[in-house]
Structure formats: structure tokens, C-alpha cells
N, C-alpha and C positions, 0 to 999 in steps of 0.2 A: 339734274342727273337723269339719264334715260334708263328705263327698265325694259328688259327684253321679256315680253309677256310669254314667250315660249317656255320660260323656265318657272312660270307661276303655277301653283297647284290648280288642277282642273282645266288647264289650257292645252293639254296635249291633244293632238289629232287622234281620230279613232284608230284602233288596231287594224292592221292589215287583215282582211277576211272578216271584218267586223260583223256583218250580217250572218255569215256562217257560224261564227263563234257564238253569237247570241242565240241562234236557233238550237245549236248543239247544247249549250248550257241549259236552255229551257227543258231539254229532254232528261238531263241528269241532275238538276239542281237539288232534288230531294234525296240524292244518293251520295252527296259529298259535303264535306266541311271545308273544302279548299277555297281560297279566295279567288275573286274574279281574275286578277292578274295572273295567278298561277294556272288557272284553267285556260285562259287565253293563250299563254305561252305554250302550254302543253299541246293545245290544238295546233298551233302554228308549227311546232316541231314535228308533230305527227304528219301534217300535210307535207312538210318539206321532205320527210323520209319517203313518202309515197312518190312525190314528184321527182325526186332525185334517185329513185330506185335503190335506196339504201337497204341492203338485205338484213333479215333477221326479225326476231319476234319483238313485240312490245311487251315489256315485263314490268310489273308494278309490285313492289314489296310493301305491304301495308295498304289495304284497299278500302277498308270500312264497308260501304255498301256498293262499291264498284263504280262510283261516279266518274273518276278520272279515266279509268280504263274504258268505260263506256264512251267518254268523249273521244278518246283516241280511236275507238272502234268506228265511231261516226266519221272521223276524218278518213279512216281507211276505206270505208264504203263509198265515200264521196270522191276520193282521189286515187284509190288503188283498186285492187281486184278482190279484196276480202280473203285472199289466200294466206295472209300473214297470221301467224299464231299470236294469240294473246295469252300470257301467263299471269295469273293473279295469285299472289302469296299472302296469306293472312291466317292468324290463329282463329279469328272469328270469335274471340272471347275478349274480355277487358284487357287493357294494356298490361304488360308484365312490369315487374319491379324495375325502377331505375337503380343504379348503383350510386350510393351517396358519395363514394370516393371519387367519382369521375363525371357524373351526369349533371351536377350543378344544382344551385339553389332553386331555380325555377322548376326543374323536374321534380325535385323532392317536395316542394311546396304544393304543386298542382296535384301530385299523386295523393298526398296526405289530405288535401282539401276535398278532392272529388271522390276518393275511395274511403276516406275515414280511417286509413291505416295510421297507426301510431308506433309500430315496431321498427326495428332496424331494416334498412333497405339495402340489400346486397346484390341486386340484379338477378334474383332467382326467376326462373321461368315459371311463374305462377300468376294467374290473372288477379289484378287489383280490382276486386268486385265493386261495382258501382261507379267506376271511373267514367263510363259513357252514359250514365243514367240520364243526365240532363240533356244529352244529345240524341236521345232515342234508343240508347243501348248499342251494343256492338252489332256490326253487320253480320250477314250470314252468306254462305255460299249460294243458298237458294235465291236470296235477293239479288246477288250479282248475276246469276244465271237468268233470272227473270228480266232484269234490265237489259243485259247485253244480247242475249240470244232471242228472247221473246219480244221485248219492246223495240229494241234497236234493229234486230234482225240480222245480227252477225252469225256466221256459221257456227253452230254449236260444236262441230267437230274440230274447229280451230280455237275454241275457247277451253283453256285448261285452268282449273281452279284447284290450288294446292292448299288444303286446310291443315293447319297445325303451326307450331313455332318454326320459324325459318331454319333453326338449327337442326330440326328433325326432318323437315321435308326436302330441303335443297340437296343434301347429300344423296338422297335416294334417286335423284334424277340422273346423276352422272353426266355423260355426254349427250343425253337425250334432249336437253334443253336447246342445244345448238347455238347459232349466232343470235346476237341481240342488237337491235337497232336503237331501241330506247329502253334504258334502265331507269325506272323512277323509284326512288327510295323515300318512303314515308315511314321510316323505321325508328324514329324517335331517339333512341338512346345509343350509347357508345357500343355496347356489345353487339346489338342487332345490326347496327350500321356497319361496323367493321366486318362482321360475318358476311353480310351481303356483298360488300366490296371484294373481300377475299375470294368469294365463290363465283362472283358473276362479272366483275369488271373486265377480266381478260376475254370474256365472251362478247363484249361490246365491239362491234366492227369499227374500222377506221371511218370516220365521218358520222358515226353514231353518237348518241347523246346519253349523258348521265344527269339526271335531275335529282337534287337533294332537297326535300321539302323542309326539313327541320334544321338546316345548317345554322341559321341565325336565331334559332329558338332554344335549343338545348345545348349546353356546353359539351356534353358527351358526344353528340352527333358531330359537332364542329371538330372536336379533337380526333374522332375516328377518321373523318375525311382528310383532315390536314396531315395526320400521321401516315395514312395510306398513300396519299399522293406524293408526300415527301420521299417515299421509298421507291418511286418509279423513275426510270431514266429520263422521261420527258417531264417538262414543267407545264402545268395546266393553269389556264386563267379561268376563274369561276365567274361566270356571267351573273349579274344581279337581276333577279326577277322582282323581288320586293324585300321587305326587311328581313325575312326569314329564308326564302327560297333562293337557291343558286343552281346553275347548270354548267356543264362543260361539254365540249365537243371532243370526242376521242380522236387522238392523233393516229 
């Protein structure tokens, strides 16, 4: 029996742009909890948007300390003109409550384990104190600014950091956000993911990208994405990045 070694673990050829990816990750590694494969694909997508002149901002919902946005900023500086807006949305406090009725056993288990919460979980917009303690705590707008504007050198006037719960900050922008080339959702649970899709998906341009970090992680995130996409006239294929992350190309 012959075995095709191309399908064995560890036998894959390097990523396209491997050296660029590695050097970019070196700059942001202390500002992200995202896996290597997700960082590599995010970088490749950002480079594609620059090379293909896909218009619109790079938008990330759930940024922690800004590592993935920083990675996309590096791609923009290397392959674009640095004129593109970066929009970072985050509460910059511990994760909010999941909703036990929809977000699934893993979400409930992790929140209880890492925050010590024992009460009912109804999806309230309140921080689950201690959730990020083992990871160095929640990020801050100042840390994101220091990484992207100061260390990476992206234009500060093109960097927009929106601090607060998505449900509070996004409606305030109205049409000011404009077109989106990349929408990256690291929004964890059902309510936040559905809210981001309802407010931002239509702004993603044709040929732009939507990346969903938690699709294979939390039941609520998967349900929000599946339900939203099912209501659209077009049918989308979700490309597989790793066990948890998916992305699509906007038609």
C-alpha cells in the first residue's frame, strides 16, 4: 500500500510569503493569543487585499492587545500605501457573559473555570472578572496604539480604536465606518457575533473577506454565523483555516 506523504502531518510545504509572515509574527507575538495558522492566513488575506486593490478598511471586532490588527497593518505597510483605515473594536475588559441557552457547554465551562462565576449566565453585558488573568489580563487601547502606531509605525490618523461593548460603540458610527475590505470577528458568543454581522456584513465589499475566529469553538458563534448566512440570497462557502477558524469571500 502506498502512502502519499503530502497528506501526513508536518509534511506541508511552507506558507506563501513564509519569511514575511514569520517576521511580522515576531513583531506582534506578545500581543495576540491567535494560532500561527490563523495569523498566517490573516496576513495572506491582507496582502491580497493590497495587491488586488480591494477598497475599504480592515476591521477587527475583539482585538485583545492588537496583535492581529498589527499584523494586518504590517501587510498594509509592505504592500499598500498605509492609507487604509484600521478599526479596532473591543471592550478592553474581561469577556462578557455567555448565554447558557445558546452558547454551549464549552463557553459556560470556560467562563466558570476562568472567572469563578457560579451564578446563572444570561448573556449580560458585564465583564466576567478574572477571565483573562492567566493570559496577562485584558488588553487596552493604549497597548494597541503603542503596538500599531509606535512600534509598527502605522499612521495614527488612520488608526481608530473604539472602546466599549460592540452594542454601544458600533451604532454611534453610522455611515462613518464606510466600506470594509476585511472584517475579522473574534467575538466569541452568539449575541456579539450576530450583532457584528448585522451591523457590518453589508459594508464588506465584493471580493472582501469575513474571518470568524470562534466558529468551531463556541456553539453560539457557529449558530449566529449559520443563521445569518442562511438568510442571505447568496450561499457562502466557509473556508477552513484550522479546527476553529473559518473565512468567506464576499460575493
